[in-house]
C-alpha atoms as one frame of an Amber mdcrd trajectory, in Angstrom:
protein
   3.005 -25.251 -15.500   0.487 -22.279 -16.653  -1.097 -20.213 -14.097  -4.222
 -18.335 -15.216  -4.368 -14.654 -14.315  -6.908 -15.040 -11.925  -5.017 -17.673
 -10.079  -2.056 -15.286  -9.942  -4.081 -12.767  -8.426  -5.709 -15.128  -5.947
  -2.132 -16.235  -4.727  -0.983 -12.644  -4.341  -4.288 -11.939  -2.352  -3.413
 -14.744   0.067   0.281 -13.832   0.288  -0.594 -10.018   1.027  -3.142 -11.322
   3.702  -0.476 -13.598   5.381   1.764 -10.816   5.556  -0.241  -8.374   7.034
  -2.220 -10.349   9.522  -5.860  -9.670  10.463  -6.524  -5.749   9.885  -7.839
  -4.154  12.894 -10.171  -2.269  11.127 -11.383  -4.427   8.354 -14.332  -6.678
   8.686 -14.507  -9.655   6.254 -17.901 -10.018   4.979 -17.313 -13.315   3.043
 -19.576 -16.074   4.087 -19.644 -19.879   3.349 -22.700 -19.084   0.964 -20.203
 -17.079  -1.352 -18.122 -20.148  -1.967 -18.321 -21.115  -5.947 -19.801 -17.718
  -6.793 -18.114 -15.231  -9.093 -16.679 -12.234  -7.159 -16.519  -8.708  -8.941
 -12.809  -8.043  -9.576 -13.370  -4.625  -8.017 -14.551  -6.010  -4.906 -11.599
  -8.497  -4.432  -9.068  -5.840  -5.273 -10.568  -3.316  -3.146 -10.335  -5.587
  -0.117  -6.649  -5.905  -0.710  -6.327  -2.079  -0.725  -8.412  -1.576   2.384
  -6.486  -3.887   4.249  -3.291  -1.875   3.323  -4.851   1.341   4.183  -5.746
   0.068   7.576  -1.976  -0.922   8.140  -0.270   1.977   6.833  -2.759   4.659
   8.431  -2.176   2.411  11.748   1.562   2.966  11.773   1.367   6.563  10.446
  -0.877   7.380  13.314   1.377   5.482  15.933   4.612   7.404  15.115   4.901
  10.506  17.383   5.077  13.719  15.363   8.381  14.664  16.400   9.689  11.263
  15.006   8.452  11.941  11.497  12.033  13.052  10.477  13.627   9.878  11.773
  15.512   7.891   9.284  18.184   4.947  10.617  21.760   5.700  10.374  24.912
   3.676  10.901  24.914   4.783  14.681  21.532   3.210  15.011  23.265  -0.229
  14.810  25.993  -2.144  16.515  29.382  -0.711  16.044  31.110  -2.393  13.001
  27.805  -3.111  11.186  28.463  -3.127   7.477  24.866  -1.516   6.965  24.961
   1.555   4.700  21.777   3.932   5.367  23.085   7.323   3.789  20.202   7.403
   1.258  17.350   5.787   3.023  13.934   7.742   3.442  12.813   9.296   6.591
   9.565   8.091   8.035   7.632  11.009   6.554   9.217  10.525   3.090   8.073
   6.635   3.213   4.762   7.940   3.802   4.551  10.359   1.081   6.099   7.889
  -1.182   3.152   5.722  -0.627   0.632   8.357  -1.096   2.478   9.439  -4.391
   2.726   5.853  -5.864  -1.085   5.443  -5.096  -1.859   8.200  -7.248   0.761
   6.948  -9.996  -0.325   3.364  -9.866  -4.078   3.845  -9.700  -4.164   6.545
 -12.432  -2.792   3.900 -14.632  -5.596   1.489 -13.671  -8.211   3.817 -14.970
  -6.335   5.892 -17.413  -7.133   9.132 -15.734  -4.921  12.248 -14.933  -4.246
  12.219 -10.944  -5.617  15.292  -9.175  -3.109  18.276  -8.733  -2.491  17.359
  -4.956  -0.499  14.412  -6.284   2.347  16.494  -7.585   3.016  18.180  -4.280
   2.430  15.351  -1.766   6.123  14.235  -1.630   6.950  17.798  -0.222   4.877
  17.426   2.859   6.579  17.164   6.184   4.195  17.461   9.175   2.390  14.418
  10.322  -1.216  16.227  10.189  -0.428  17.120   6.555   0.861  13.750   5.466
  -2.188  11.724   7.198  -4.683  13.754   5.551  -2.720  13.237   1.949  -2.268
   9.647   2.601  -6.174   9.531   3.329  -6.792  11.340   0.114  -4.723   9.058
  -1.893  -6.428   5.818  -0.661  -9.549   7.367  -1.372  -8.173   8.004  -4.983
  -7.180   4.516  -5.158 -10.417   3.043  -4.101 -12.382   5.211  -6.593 -10.087
   4.007  -9.592 -10.507   0.150  -8.557 -14.206   0.594  -8.788 -13.713   1.075
 -12.757 -12.531  -2.521 -12.935 -14.954  -4.810 -14.401 -15.051  -8.514 -15.355
 -14.820  -7.358 -18.922 -11.779  -4.974 -18.657  -9.885  -6.594 -15.526  -7.450
  -8.186 -17.951  -7.530  -5.905 -21.132  -4.143  -4.452 -21.883  -3.021  -1.030
 -20.700   0.044   0.911 -20.736   0.736   0.059 -17.176   4.521  -0.065 -15.908
   6.898  -2.493 -14.612   5.443  -5.379 -16.617   2.120  -5.027 -15.118  -0.203
  -4.177 -17.999  -3.704  -4.823 -17.211  -6.087  -3.080 -14.646  -6.038  -5.818
 -12.390  -2.765  -6.789 -12.164  -1.589  -3.152 -11.791  -3.911  -2.646  -8.905
  -2.561  -5.869  -7.101   0.903  -4.590  -7.578   0.082  -1.260  -6.172  -0.830
  -3.012  -2.795   2.193  -5.233  -2.964   4.432  -2.189  -3.347   2.728  -0.445
  -0.442   3.402  -3.640   1.644   7.084  -3.045   0.818   7.095   0.219   2.472
   4.729  -0.734   5.325   7.318  -3.358   6.219   9.949  -0.693   6.523   7.760
   1.829   8.526   7.181  -1.083  11.093  10.973  -1.163  11.581  11.128   2.462
  11.977   8.463   2.485  14.753  10.254  -0.392  16.644  13.686   1.584  16.381
  11.921   4.079  18.209  10.441   2.138  20.917   6.822   2.306  19.398   4.939
  -1.213  19.134   3.340  -1.494  15.554  -0.525  -1.521  15.918  -0.556  -4.679
  14.038   1.261  -6.497  16.694  -0.894  -5.497  19.557
């Protein structure tokens, strides 16, 4: 069965929305009168990024600053567990990875050079520094998404990892972020913190 590019984006949007639940700070403005009308690709993709941003910033704010260096270890689990955690990222490193990835993926979307801050984001350690860097990286992502038009959404670009159009690269950037969001949720629960999305 052949699936169009727009159908694939639609399916990914549904999957992301289902996985994330209702974003606490996001208000859906879609109405019944919008049904059957074209939607600008930038608008559709920006909604996906906004929902991810809300979820990631929520967990980043919920984790106490003194727990930003937390990473699971074998001692975190029951004796005899075969789990191996020697190389996993800390909570802080998960967040700086998301910020760095935002710059990386969205610079591919627009073909621009990311700002200098993108080169140092992974060295940040404190909660305040990381929160500020995350917000800046999401702002950068939103700005690059706005360069996607109906005319260029599926035009070939260099891209990466098999995603070679602005639309699919932007969608994959969100999917990648949710991969790490899921890990961050587990880090919160390991430290007795209820993820904001579960409230």
